[in-house]
Steps between C-alpha positions, in 0.01 A plus 500: 500500500470123547416448133799706392727311739379164368541615141863600568564157656345318204702703252823460697452123524462479121824694457687300765381183325598604147827683558608408853486685830844660478454608139176681583518852638236709672508719189410193289207427730385862492509510119310172469237635740495837319582673825788707629767358729377742763154339485656157557702624795188645662370143531814285528827589667711306250507226236570252781186621679296420186657154485426433868131582450483275192651214701259557793193496276608188314593328826144559619375331183739208557373452856141524383555244224683260736221523759230464236670208327509305825122482478498325161297179522547185292423130541857374472810659662689495169214675318484753781872573462460548125207736558702707749806517276285592203362797692848600611642490147203695371572760768867517402400557137251767603771677699778425251617861486574481871663156473711611204595821680650294783656252257662781300622692801679252723714786631188651656623314807773763529230748590359589839451250781126571476482380138719198571277406795186529285649283225613241755155493657338433163744220422446339841123510468504321166760234588314425824172474311663256257645300788166470680315418178745220417464351849121506467528318166774242560491457876760489776731263309643794303558716808879432517548656154184711457694828493704377204176418319340835586801696372514291180130548435519872562805532274343303215181706495689830525742412221220392269326835545827690458571316175144564384575872536803462275310326222183705556275200550227493765226286347579211732269221597570567869369164613718318247806692616416419863469133402855513356634651823327241717626215282855630538461528877367142513807385309729674750311339790535158341879526486561728799595224746821442306665823612508736798290813531661832418274700733402298805211584734755605759672737255168658404346526846576877528307550174203278585184713526302193615195587292486866608523690173362822635146626479380767259195703589262420215331839502837674493607288202164568330535876547856502372410292194198720421735802514733327255215438256383861527853628447542291187169623358576861587848512350487240220147505355388749232284779639190386312520153663569594860147574621346155449801317642522722809126455557543122483784508755302728733195274474713194576653670801158610624366145473801358687422720802130413509393295802379229260686540168319375190742248352322500165550875473866473598562217252341706221727793583806272513413364155466852364825629652712203397420570136794737527807278503702756695254476791489121524776460759326722752155363417628149577621622840161656572324178401717299739424735788124437485526122450 
C-alpha cells in the first residue's frame, strides 16, 4: 500500500507541476496512474489530501538538507557559504517538479489551513537558514539588515531555478551559480548602509526560529526514501529489469540496518542505483543520511 501511495503522489506532483493544481483532476491522476478513481479515493480523501502529503514529504527533505548543510566545512567563511548555496541549488534542481508546482500554483494558498501552514513552515525554515548562514559568513555587522539579505538570496536562487524550468536547462555549474549569488549579496552589503532596512530584526522577531529548524528522524527519512525508490522501480521499470534493481535496494537497506554497516558495500550499491537517472534524487538523499 505504501508503494502505491507514493506512486500516486509522484504522479500527481508531475501533473501539478506541468498543468497546475487547479487544472488537474483526480480523474487525470487516476488515468496517469492507470488506476480507477475509486482506487485513488481508497488511499487519499481528496486532491488536496494528495497535495498535503506531497508538501509534508518535501518539507522533510528541506529540513534534512538545511540541517545537513549546516555541517558543511570549509577553510574560509565565503567558501563555506558558496558550498552551502551550491548544495541548496542542487537540491532545488533535484526537486524542481515540486518547486515548479508551487511556482505554478500560487493560488494553492487558497486551500486548507493545513496546507497553508505547511507551506509557511517550509518558507520559514529556508529563510531562517539563509539568515543564519549569512550571519556566520559576514558577522554581526549585517544583523540590522540580515533579513533583507536572506529574502533577496532566497528569491534569487528560487527565480533562477524557476526560469531554468521554463527554458529546460539544468546542466548548471552549481558552484559557479552560488558564486554569482554570493557576489551579488556582497554588493548589496557594500551599499546597504545608504538606505534603511525593509524588514528589521524587530519586524521579523515572530518569524525567527533562532537556529531551530526542526529535527528529522534519520531512520524515518531513510525508510520513507527507500519506499519511494521501490515504488518507482515497481511502477516505472520494465518487468525484465525489476528484479536486479529491487535486490540492490533490499541489499542497501539490509546493510544500513547492520550494527556495523560496510561503507564500501553501500557505496557500490549507490553507484549501481544512481545509474538510473530517475533514481538519483532519492539516492542523493540516502547518501546524505549516512554521511
